[in-house]
VOPAGU-2260 file (C-alpha; in pm, 1 decimal, decimal comma):
REM VOPAGU-2260
SITE   aa  ch    i         X         Y         Z
SITE  THR   A    0   -6526,0    -729,6    -637,1
SITE  LEU   A    1   -6224,0    -952,8    -545,6
SITE  ARG   A    2   -6026,3    -921,7    -212,2
SITE  GLY   A    3   -5664,2    -921,4    -146,3
SITE  SER   A    4   -5417,3    -899,7     134,7
SITE  ASP   A    5   -5106,2    -768,4     -38,7
SITE  PRO   A    6   -5147,5    -481,6    -285,6
SITE  ALA   A    7   -4795,1    -538,4    -446,9
SITE  GLN   A    8   -4870,3    -905,8    -497,4
SITE  ILE   A    9   -5223,6    -827,8    -645,9
SITE  GLU   A   10   -5088,5    -570,6    -881,9
SITE  ASP   A   11   -4810,1    -806,2    -999,3
SITE  PHE   A   12   -5057,7   -1091,2   -1054,7
SITE  PHE   A   13   -5292,8    -896,1   -1280,6
SITE  VAL   A   14   -5048,9    -653,9   -1454,3
SITE  GLU   A   15   -4725,1    -832,5   -1482,9
SITE  GLN   A   16   -4843,0   -1203,0   -1508,9
SITE  LEU   A   17   -5178,5   -1166,1   -1668,6
SITE  GLY   A   18   -5131,3    -858,4   -1875,7
SITE  PHE   A   19   -5421,8    -648,6   -1745,0
SITE  LEU   A   20   -5392,9    -262,6   -1770,0
SITE  LEU   A   21   -5395,3     -81,1   -1428,1
SITE  ARG   A   22   -5688,4     158,3   -1491,7
SITE  SER   A   23   -5695,9     319,8   -1148,5
SITE  ARG   A   24   -5542,2     278,8    -803,4
SITE  ILE   A   25   -5645,8     436,9    -466,9
SITE  PRO   A   26   -5340,3     406,9    -257,1
SITE  LEU   A   27   -5316,8     275,1     101,7
SITE  ASN   A   28   -5541,4     460,8     334,4
SITE  SER   A   29   -5511,5     496,3     715,2
SITE  GLU   A   30   -5693,5     165,5     757,2
SITE  GLY   A   31   -5444,5     -32,5     545,6
SITE  GLU   A   32   -5678,2     -60,4     249,4
SITE  ALA   A   33   -5596,8      -4,3    -113,8
SITE  PHE   A   34   -5831,3     -36,7    -423,3
SITE  PHE   A   35   -5754,5    -123,4    -772,5
SITE  LEU   A   36   -5930,5    -137,1   -1103,3
SITE  PHE   A   37   -5772,5    -355,5   -1386,2
SITE  GLN   A   38   -5888,6    -384,3   -1738,0
SITE  LEU   A   39   -5831,1    -640,8   -2006,2
SITE  GLY   A   40   -6029,6    -548,5   -2320,6
SITE  ARG   A   41   -6377,6    -475,9   -2221,2
SITE  LEU   A   42   -6341,3    -665,0   -1899,1
SITE  GLN   A   43   -6277,6    -475,9   -1567,1
SITE  VAL   A   44   -6189,1    -631,7   -1238,1
SITE  GLU   A   45   -6207,1    -454,5    -908,7
SITE  VAL   A   46   -5976,2    -570,9    -623,0
SITE  ARG   A   47   -6002,6    -439,4    -267,8
SITE  CYS   A   48   -5681,9    -509,9     -61,6
SITE  ARG   A   49   -5658,7    -496,2     313,0
SITE  ILE   A   50   -5298,4    -549,1     425,9
SITE  GLY   A   51   -5273,5    -870,9     613,2
SITE  ALA   A   52   -5637,4    -970,8     555,3
SITE  VAL   A   53   -5697,0   -1350,1     563,8
SITE  ILE   A   54   -5897,9   -1462,7     279,5
SITE  GLU   A   55   -6082,4   -1763,1     400,1
SITE  GLU   A   56   -6308,4   -1844,8     105,3
SITE  ASP   A   57   -6222,0   -1919,2    -267,3
SITE  GLN   A   58   -6288,5   -1627,5    -517,1
SITE  VAL   A   59   -6352,7   -1735,0    -871,5
SITE  LEU   A   60   -6316,9   -1512,4   -1185,2
SITE  THR   A   61   -6466,2   -1688,3   -1483,1
SITE  LEU   A   62   -6373,9   -1570,6   -1830,6
SITE  THR   A   63   -6459,5   -1709,5   -2185,2
SITE  THR   A   64   -6220,8   -1753,0   -2469,0
SITE  SER   A   65   -6195,8   -1880,1   -2820,8
SITE  ARG   A   66   -5815,4   -1926,4   -2788,0
SITE  MET   A   67   -5785,1   -2179,3   -2504,7
SITE  ALA   A   68   -5467,4   -2352,6   -2646,5
SITE  LEU   A   69   -5281,7   -2018,5   -2715,2
SITE  ILE   A   70   -5369,5   -1874,8   -2372,4
SITE  ARG   A   71   -5241,0   -2213,2   -2207,0
SITE  LYS   A   72   -4903,9   -2173,5   -2380,7
SITE  TRP   A   73   -4884,7   -1806,0   -2283,5
SITE  LEU   A   74   -4971,8   -1878,0   -1907,2
SITE  ILE   A   75   -4687,2   -2153,5   -1907,6
SITE  ALA   A   76   -4451,9   -1907,4   -2059,2
SITE  GLU   A   77   -4537,7   -1663,6   -1779,3
SITE  GLY   A   78   -4469,2   -1921,7   -1515,0
SITE  ILE   A   79   -4835,1   -2010,4   -1434,6
SITE  GLU   A   80   -4919,1   -2364,7   -1459,8
SITE  PRO   A   81   -5280,8   -2414,0   -1531,0
SITE  GLU   A   82   -5460,9   -2740,1   -1421,5
SITE  PRO   A   83   -5539,6   -2990,8   -1699,4
SITE  TYR   A   84   -5827,6   -2920,3   -1930,3
SITE  ARG   A   85   -6173,8   -3029,6   -1776,1
SITE  GLU   A   86   -6514,3   -3059,9   -1925,7
SITE  GLU   A   87   -6774,2   -2812,7   -1780,5
SITE  PRO   A   88   -7066,5   -3031,5   -1675,3
SITE  PHE   A   89   -7352,2   -2804,2   -1784,0
SITE  THR   A   90   -7227,3   -2707,5   -2130,3
SITE  ALA   A   91   -6974,1   -2986,8   -2207,9
SITE  LEU   A   92   -6726,9   -2708,3   -2297,7
SITE  ARG   A   93   -6354,6   -2728,2   -2221,9
SITE  THR   A   94   -6231,8   -2537,6   -1918,7
SITE  MET   A   95   -5896,8   -2482,3   -1732,6
SITE  GLU   A   96   -5811,6   -2302,9   -1416,9
SITE  PHE   A   97   -5520,1   -2167,9   -1238,9
SITE  THR   A   98   -5478,0   -1995,1    -894,4
SITE  GLY   A   99   -5342,0   -1665,6    -815,1
SITE  PRO   A  100   -5291,5   -1486,5    -479,5
SITE  ASP   A  101   -5550,2   -1476,3    -207,7
SITE  ARG   A  102   -5745,8   -1781,8    -316,4
SITE  ILE   A  103   -5825,6   -1621,0    -658,1
SITE  HIS   A  104   -5913,2   -1900,2    -904,9
SITE  VAL   A  105   -5925,9   -1792,0   -1269,2
SITE  ARG   A  106   -6146,2   -2029,6   -1470,3
SITE  LEU   A  107   -6120,6   -2000,7   -1854,3
SITE  MET   A  108   -6416,3   -2155,6   -2040,3
SITE  GLU   A  109   -6407,5   -2220,1   -2409,7
SITE  GLU   A  110   -6670,3   -2018,6   -2606,3
SITE  SER   A  111   -6928,6   -2220,6   -2776,5
SITE  LEU   A  112   -6968,9   -2178,6   -3150,0
SITE  GLY   A  113   -7310,9   -2031,3   -3091,5
SITE  SER   A  114   -7183,9   -1755,8   -2872,0
SITE  GLN   A  115   -6923,4   -1608,8   -3105,5
C-alpha cells in the first residue's frame, strides 16, 4: 500500500499520466482519508490518501518490463522525465526511475531473457 496526501493528485498521476485503470475508490471520509485501487494489466496498486499528510519516507514501486525504450519514449511524451538508465547491481539489468507525488519512486527493471 502506497500513501498519499492529495487524492486528486494521486488519481491524476496513476490514471492520467501512467495509464492505470481506476478499479475502486472509497471517497473522503470524516477523517480526511480516501482509498484507491488502480490496475494496469494484472498489476494492482492500492493507495491510501490522508489530506495534508506529510510523507517523510520514500516509497518505491518496482515493475518489470520487456519494453524499456518504448516506455521511456511514452513517459517523456506524457511529460514525465525519467532518470538516465542505470545498471541494477544484483542482476546487471537495465533500470530507470521517475518520481511521482508524495515521494513515490517508480523503478522499471528490464526483464531478463530467462524470466520471459
